[in-house]
N, C-alpha and C positions, 0 to 999 in steps of 0.2 A: 682791185686786179688780183691777181692771183698767179704764180711763178710755179711752174714744173717743167720739167725735163727728163726725159727717160732717161737719160744719161748721168743724170744725179744717181742713180742706183750704181753706179760705178763704184760711189763712195762705200767700199766694201772690206771691211777687214776679216773678213773672212767666215766658212759657215760656223764655227765655235764661238763667237765673239757674239757678247749680250747685242754690241750696236749694229743689230741687223738693218737692211736697209728695206726689207720686207716691209717694214712698218708703215712705209711711204707708198709702196705700191699699192698697200692693202688700203691705204687713208684715200687716197686718189680713185680707187675705184669703189669705195664706200660712197665718198661724196658723190664720185657722180653717177651710182645708183640711186640713190636720194635724193639726184635732182639737184643738189647745190650748188657744183659747178656752171648751171646754166645760167648763176645770178653773177657770174663775174666775168671782166676779160682777160683775156692771158695777158701774161708780160713775161716777153721771153728774155730768160737769163743767156747773160754773154759772158764767159770766163773773167774773172779780172785780173786785169794787168798784173806786173811785177811791180808797176808804179801806183797802181793802185792799192794793193797787198801792202807796199810797204808804207802807207798810211799809218799801219797797227805794227807789222810786220818787220823785223829787220833783214835787209836783204841776204846776209848770212843764212839764216833761216831758210827762205825762201827758197834758197839754192840749196840748202838742205833736203829740201820736200823732194824737188825737182830731182833730186840725183837719188834718195833712197826709195823713188817709185821706179827707178831703173836698174835696181841691183837685189839682188833677192835678201843680203845678210849685211846691213849698215854697219861701218865700223862702228868702233867703240865711243869714239867722241861723238857719233851722230846721236848715239842711245843717251851717253851721260850728259851732254850738252844739250843737243835738241829732243830729246824724248821721243824720237821716232825707232822703232824696230823691239820697242818693251812688250809686256804682256798688255797692255791698256791699247798703245798704239803701234800695232805691229804696220810694218810696209806693205804696202801692196800696187800691183802693176796700175802706173799712172795717177798714183796718189795726188801727186800736184794740179794736172787738169780737172780731176772730179771735187777736189777740195775747193778749186778758185773757180769751177760752175758754179757752186752752191754761196761762195761767196759774192760770187758777180750777181746773182740774183737778189740777194741781201740788198745790195748798191743800188742795182734796177731798181728796187721798190722805194728805198728811202731816194733817189733819184725824182721817182716817177710824182711822190707826194710832194717834196721840194719845190718841185716846177708847175704843180699846179692840176697834174694831169688825173689825180687822183686823190681824194682824201683816207682813203685805207686800201691797205695792201696786204697781202699773205703772201711768206715764204715757208711752208710749213715744213722742207726740208732744213731750215736754217735753224738758229737758236744753238750753235757751237758755241758756248759762252766759257769754256776752260781754258780753248788757248791762247796761250802768252805771247807776247812782242817774239821772242827766241827760241820758244819752245811749244811743241804739242802735249797735250797734256787730256786725261779724261775722255779720248774718244774723241776731241776737237782738234783739227789740223789747223785749218785758218778761220779765225774768230770773225765769223761774218755780223757779229751782233756788233760789235765794235765798230767793224769796217761801215758798217750801215748809218750810225752815228752819226762817225766822222763824216761821212758822207755828207747828212744831213748842216752840219756844222761847215764843213766846206762851200755849202751852198747859201749861207747867211743864215741857217734858222739860230737865233740866238742863245734859246734854252731847249734841253731834250730831259724828257722825264725816261726814264727806263726802268720798268717791273717786270721782275724777273722770279717765278712760282715753281719753277723747277724744283724738287726733292735738295739739289746738290748747291752749295752756294754758289753764287755766278761769282766767281774770283777772277777772273780771264776779263771780264766788262768791268770790274770795281777796279782791278791794278791799270787798264788803259786808262781809266779818269778818274784816277782818287786824288789829285791836285787841280782839276778843271773845274771850274764853277760853274761852269755852264751845264754840266752834267750831273740829273739828280740820279742814285741809280741806290734801287731797295731791291733786295733780296729777304723772300722768304723761303726757308731752307728746315731741312733736319738738324738739329745738333751736333756742333762739330766736338761734341763729346761723344758721339755715335757714327758718325758718318763723314765719309771721304768730302772733301780734299782738309779739313779740318781747322777751316777759315770761317769767315762769316760771323764774330762775335758783334755784342751791339757796339763796343766799343771803337771797333775800327768803322769810322763815319767820316772820314775826309782828313786831307792836309791843307794846311797854309789858307790861301784864301777859298779854298773847297772845304774847310771844315763844314759839318755837316750836311754835306751832300753824296755821303754814301751812308746808306741805310740798310742796316740786317737785323735781321729779327728770327733766331733758331728759335726754334718749335721741337718739345720735346719728342722724343720716338713714343709710337704709336697716337700720336694727335690724329682725331679724328674730325670729319666735317664740320661738326657746330662747332668746337674750339678754333679750329682753323682758319673759318670764315668768319669768325670775332675777333682773330687775331689781323686779317687783313684790313676787316673795315675800321680796325682802332689806327692803323698805320699809314695805309697806301691812299686812302683821297686825302687825309689833312694834311700830309709832307707834300703831295702832289700838288694840290690847289695854292700851298704857300709858295713853292715853288714857280708856282706862273709860267710852265713849260709852252712851245710852240707847238711841239709834236710828242706824241707819246709812243713808244718803242715797248713791247713786251714780249716774254719769253716764255713759253707754255709746256717745258717739259711735265709730261704725265708721271712719270715715277715716284711722284707723290701719290699715287693710287695704293690700296691695300695689295693690290695682288702684284706689286711689282719686287719682281726677284732680288733687287739690289739695294731695297732700301726700307725702312720700319715706319711709315706713314701708313695711317688708314681711311685716307682720303676715296670718294667715290668720284665715278665720271659724272655725276648728277652735282656735287662740288667744283668739279674743273669749269662745267660751262655756266654754275655761277657766277665764280670768279670774271670766266669771258665775259658775261654779261656786264658785270660791273666795272671792268676794264673800259667796256664799250662806251659805258653810261659816264665814265668819270671822262674819258676821251672828249666823247660831245659838250661835257659842259664846261672843260678847264681848255682844251687846245681846238676849238672849232670843228673836233670831228677827225683832226690830222692822227692816223694812227698805223703804226707796222706792227704786225703780228708776227712773231716770228714760232717755229717748231722748239724742240729742246728733245732732252732724255725721255726716256721711258723704255723698259726694257722687256714687257710683258707685250709682246711686238705684234699678237693678232686679237686677245681679248680686250686689250685698253688702249692701245696707242690710235689705231683707225678711229676710233668712238669718239674720243677725247679732241682728236684731231678735224674730223669732221664736223663736231659743235663747234671747235673755233671756228671754220670755215663758215658758217651758219650764221653763227651769231656776227660778224664781219659784214655777212651780206644782207644782216639783218632778217634772216627765214629760221630764225630760232626752233630747232626741233624740240617736241616732246620726248623726256627720258622715257617716255614709254613706248614710244614710238617700234613697231618691229622692225628687226632689221631684214631689210631686202633678201627674198630667197636666191637670187642670181648672186650676191654675193658670199655665201658659202660656197658656191661654187668655183669663184672665183677664189677663195682661201685652198679650195683642193687641190686648184689647177697652179698657184702660186708655191703652194707650201708640199706638194704633194703627199705621202704617205702621211706625212706626221701630223696633220691633224684630219685623216681621212676621214672621220666621224665629226659630227656637228655638236652632239653630247656634251663637249666640253665649251663651246664658246656661246657667249651670251645671244640673248634673243631678241634682246630688244637695246634702245639706244643709251640707256640708263642701267643701274644697278638697283632700283627698288629702294632708292632712302632719297624720295625729296627734298628739297631745302624750301625751306617755310617764305614766304614771299616776306613776312617781317623777321629778322635775323636778331638775336641778341646781342643787346649793343654791351661794349664793353663797358665797368661801371667806375672807371678809375682808380680802381685798387688793386693790391697783386695779390688775391686771396687764393688763386690756385696756382698749378705751375706754369700753365699758358698765361696768366693773367701776369704772373709776376716777370714773364718773360717782353711782355707789352709794355711793361713799363718799365724795363731794363733798356727796352731799345729807345723808347719816346724821351727816358729822359737823356741818355745820351744824343741823340741829336734834336731831338725837337727845338729846344731854346736856340739853336742856331739857326732856323727858319721860325722864327718868333713865333713856335707856339709852347702855348701851359702843358708838361709831359704830364700831368694829372686830370686835366681837364677834357673829360669824354667829350665833349663838344668841337675840340679841335682836332 
């Protein structure tokens, strides 16, 4: 099942803001032009109610979001306490309605999985993982990820594993479940030394009965495909298997790409697709195939995000796309229509679904030692969290 509603495009901070909803419009266009959407049943999104939002967010914050979307300049209290009306999170008309529609899509997808209507679902407009219980943060108003996970738990799912591959730390989701042993959160992100929000150290591993259920792998600035995928393989599959989840939820920000203007990793779209396939395989092995995939960040909104999210949709539908596949000519016309003169020519746009850096079928495995900067981060992460899961931090087989 796939969630989509054109009204989600109303989640719009303005033409100069990096979080431009054109990313979703061009994703829907590209996935449609390539026939990927033909393999999905549509799932209607209904705006999340205040009662549903309150499973994660405070009533005062929900009221502030609603009020902020009805006035031009929020008061100082709204800015300083609730994070609304700032440079990152400027207010816009009907903010509450647009944000609650995206949240409602992820809630609906979670319910469809929980009640057996589908095993896999995608909300590519979701993945707003920074929003906190009482404040907007990092372009995120309502935390649809945490709301979806809570929906699964409320429906009787006993254990949920969450994997976040956005370049930024999944801090809002971690905060929501930091002391909840029913939820495993794993975040792979650029090091807090070099990138906002400055959290996500290996030592942040959960509290109380949930010790070991928050796993953070901060990777060095400049990390490229081979090292990033080795880190993913060294941490994610073993931890998820040991946790024994019943549903996998994943967030697929594409801002780890080398073209992204707001971060410093060096990944390709090919690596994004490889990680997506790995998560699909992990869901098949560990959760009986139950998998909720969400979008996320990404600020190369024409060159990168549509391709990365179209790969995600294709992987969820078992219709994997060859990275060498050419982009359909009509899609370039869609780009010109949607973006106007900004992308009048196609010379700056990619021509294929990949970046010409194919990922080997057999990836190099972490050797259990910390010989390089990325390998040292792997070891720190495993040392901090793996013993709680009954795993040996230095044994690459775990």
